C-alpha positions in Angstrom: 68.7 189.4 107.8 71.4 186.9 106.7 72.6 184.2 109.1 76.1 184.2 110.3 77.3 180.6 109.8 80.0 178.4 111.4 83.5 178.3 109.9 84.9 175.6 112.2 84.4 174.0 115.7 87.6 173.2 117.5 88.1 170.8 120.4 91.0 171.3 122.9 93.9 169.2 121.7 97.0 170.4 123.5 97.4 172.0 126.9 100.6 173.8 128.0 101.6 175.5 131.2 102.0 179.2 131.6 104.2 179.3 134.7 103.1 176.6 137.2 99.6 178.1 137.8 97.8 178.2 134.5 97.2 175.1 132.5 95.9 176.4 129.2 94.7 175.5 125.7 95.7 178.2 123.1 92.9 178.4 120.6 94.5 181.2 118.7 96.9 182.2 117.2 99.0 179.0 117.3 97.4 175.5 117.7 94.8 175.6 115.0 96.1 177.9 112.2 93.9 180.9 113.3 96.1 184.0 112.9 96.0 187.2 114.8 94.9 188.9 111.6 91.9 186.5 111.2 90.7 187.3 114.8 91.5 191.1 114.9 91.1 193.0 117.2 91.6 189.8 119.3 95.1 188.5 119.3 95.2 185.5 121.6 92.9 183.3 123.6 94.3 181.1 126.3 91.7 179.0 128.0 92.4 177.3 131.4 89.7 174.7 131.5 88.7 173.2 134.8 91.8 171.8 136.7 92.1 170.8 140.3 95.0 172.4 142.3 95.8 170.9 145.7 96.2 173.2 148.7 99.5 175.1 148.6 101.0 177.7 151.0 103.1 179.0 148.0 100.7 180.4 145.4 101.3 179.1 141.9 101.4 181.4 138.9 103.6 183.2 136.4 106.5 185.4 137.4 107.4 188.9 136.2 107.0 189.4 132.5 106.6 192.5 130.2 103.7 193.6 128.0 103.5 196.4 125.4 101.0 197.4 122.7 97.8 195.6 123.7 95.4 194.8 126.5 94.8 191.6 128.5 91.3 190.6 129.6 91.3 188.0 132.4 88.0 186.3 133.2 87.8 184.2 136.3 85.2 181.4 136.2 86.5 179.3 139.1 89.2 180.2 141.6 90.8 183.6 142.3 93.8 185.4 140.7 96.0 188.0 142.3 98.3 190.4 140.3 100.9 193.1 140.7 102.7 195.4 138.2 105.5 197.9 137.9 103.2 200.9 138.1 102.3 199.9 141.7 98.9 198.6 140.7 97.5 195.3 141.8 94.4 193.5 142.9 92.4 190.3 143.1 90.2 188.9 140.3 87.5 186.9 142.2 85.3 184.3 140.8 82.9 185.9 138.2 85.0 189.0 137.9 87.0 190.4 135.0 90.2 192.5 134.8 90.8 194.6 131.7 94.4 195.7 131.7 95.7 198.1 129.2 99.5 197.5 129.0 99.9 200.2 126.3 103.5 201.7 126.4 104.7 199.0 128.7 104.6 197.4 132.1 106.0 194.5 134.0 103.4 192.2 135.4 103.0 189.0 137.5 99.9 187.0 138.3 99.3 184.0 140.5 96.6 182.2 142.5 95.2 184.4 145.3 96.9 183.5 148.6 93.9 182.4 150.6 92.4 180.5 147.6 95.8 178.7 147.1 95.8 177.6 150.8 92.4 175.9 150.2 93.0 174.6 146.7 90.2 173.6 144.4 88.9 173.8 140.8 90.5 176.6 138.7 89.0 177.8 135.4 89.7 181.1 133.6 90.2 182.8 130.2 92.8 185.3 129.2 92.1 187.2 126.0 94.6 189.6 124.4 93.0 192.6 122.6 95.0 194.7 120.2 95.3 198.4 120.5 95.0 200.7 117.5 98.4 202.1 116.5 97.3 205.6 117.8 97.0 204.2 121.4 99.9 201.7 121.6 102.1 204.1 123.4 99.5 205.6 125.7 99.6 205.2 129.5 98.9 201.9 131.1 95.6 201.5 133.1 93.2 199.0 134.6 89.5 198.5 134.6 88.3 196.2 137.4 84.9 194.8 136.3 83.4 193.1 139.3 80.5 190.8 138.7 78.1 192.6 140.9 78.6 195.8 138.9 78.5 194.2 135.5 75.7 195.2 133.1 73.3 192.2 132.9 70.5 191.5 130.5 67.8 189.3 132.0 66.4 187.0 129.4 62.6 186.5 129.4 60.9 183.3 130.6 63.7 182.4 132.9 66.1 181.6 130.0 69.1 183.0 131.8 71.2 186.2 131.7 73.7 187.9 129.4 76.6 189.4 131.3 77.9 192.3 129.2 81.6 192.5 129.8 82.1 195.0 127.0 79.9 196.5 124.2 76.1 196.1 124.3 73.3 193.6 124.0 69.8 194.6 122.9 70.5 198.3 123.9 72.0 197.5 127.3 75.5 198.8 127.4 78.6 197.9 129.5 80.5 200.6 131.3 83.8 199.1 130.1 85.9 201.4 127.8 87.3 199.9 124.7 89.6 201.6 122.2 87.8 200.0 119.2 84.3 198.4 118.8 84.2 195.2 120.8 81.4 193.1 122.2 82.3 190.5 124.9 79.5 188.6 126.8 79.0 185.7 129.1 75.8 184.0 128.1 74.6 182.1 131.1 71.7 180.0 129.7 69.3 177.6 131.3 68.5 174.3 129.7 66.4 174.7 126.4 67.0 178.4 126.3 67.3 179.9 122.8 68.9 183.3 122.3 70.0 185.2 119.2 73.0 187.5 118.7 73.5 190.1 116.0 76.9 191.6 115.0 78.0 193.3 111.7 79.1 190.9 109.0 82.7 192.2 109.0 83.1 191.8 112.8 85.3 188.8 113.7 83.2 186.6 115.9 83.8 183.5 118.0 82.3 181.5 120.9 83.9 179.5 123.7 81.7 176.9 125.5 82.7 177.3 129.1 80.1 175.0 130.6 77.4 172.7 129.1 76.5 172.1 125.5 74.9 174.2 122.8 73.4 174.0 119.4 74.2 176.8 117.0 71.7 177.9 114.3 69.6 174.9 115.2 72.1 172.7 113.3 75.6 172.1 114.8 76.5 171.0 118.3 79.3 172.5 120.3 80.4 170.7 123.5 82.0 172.1 126.7 85.5 173.5 126.2 85.1 173.8 122.5 85.8 176.9 120.4 83.5 178.0 117.6 84.8 180.4 114.9 82.0 182.1 112.9 82.2 183.1 109.2 82.0 186.7 108.1 79.0 185.9 106.0 76.0 187.3 107.9 74.8 189.2 111.0 72.6 186.9 113.1 73.1 183.6 114.7 71.3 181.6 117.4 72.4 179.5 120.4 70.2 176.8 122.0 71.4 175.4 125.3 70.8 171.6 125.5 71.7 171.8 129.2 72.6 174.6 131.6 75.4 176.4 129.8 77.9 179.3 129.9 79.2 180.6 126.6 81.8 183.3 126.2 80.9 185.4 123.1 83.4 187.7 121.4 82.9 190.0 118.4 84.9 193.0 117.3 85.8 195.2 114.4 89.0 194.4 112.5 91.6 197.1 113.2 92.9 196.5 109.6 96.4 197.5 110.7 99.7 195.6 110.3 100.6 193.4 113.2 104.2 192.8 114.3 104.4 190.5 117.3 107.0 188.7 119.3 106.4 187.2 122.7 104.8 189.7 125.0 105.0 192.7 122.5 102.5 193.5 119.8 103.3 196.5 117.6 102.8 197.5 114.0 106.4 197.3 112.6 109.5 195.3 113.3 111.3 198.6 114.2 108.8 199.2 117.0 109.4 195.6 118.3 113.2 196.3 118.4 112.5 199.5 120.3 110.2 197.6 122.7 113.0 195.1 123.5 115.5 197.9 123.9 113.2 199.8 126.3 112.6 196.6 128.3 116.3 195.8 128.5 117.1 199.4 129.5 114.7 199.3 132.4 112.1 201.6 130.9 109.2 199.3 131.9 110.0 200.0 135.6 110.8 197.5 138.3 108.9 194.6 139.9 110.2 192.1 142.3 109.6 188.5 141.3 
């Protein structure tokens, strides 16, 4: 079996704020020249590395904004996020939990630090990943999948090496209950020091790693430090990770949708005409109403 090798390792170089509650580094598609097409079906990765927020009676976050044509996957590592949308849905994404939101034909959404967490303050750390929808499903009905940590599929590694939390897809035959519209694998590898694990994805799947905590060595050759992003080449199937200290690694791999991408701000469609329609629908109130 051929080894999947490293294309590039990226360090966080430029943070920006989304609203006043999310201090993020955008690994793709902007800061490093990695396009949406290169990472398909993944569209965007915003990483809020550890940041201390002081106590606040007014929760920080981002106000009402629209989405259409894709899904957002929010993974809370530290802190707690609350959200509401124009369908009347809402909830809390607690530490260790994941929210998989299918915006599809359009919603208004807002997200912010959970009220009680905000009053206490503390270290906040999270990932938001945008996942494209195949053209067939872009105008389907919005929905949510709340993936609480206690109900997540978990593969216990032998010899106390750690655990693989399966957010989506499967690892060594153990499957997640998360529904995806195209083949996607998304894992949290929580590894103890000196643990070595292997992963296997088809050559043509676009694959990347984000080191959330600790330090790792990939394929027994190259080191990736905490908060670094690793883009893998499409040249093989298998690669290994060795944790040089207790580590958490977000692993993503998915099949390229191989469809045209037309994107602008919070809308991701297939053609410019569909983008124009999205803006018209938004401006005409077809996404519903949500108080800021």
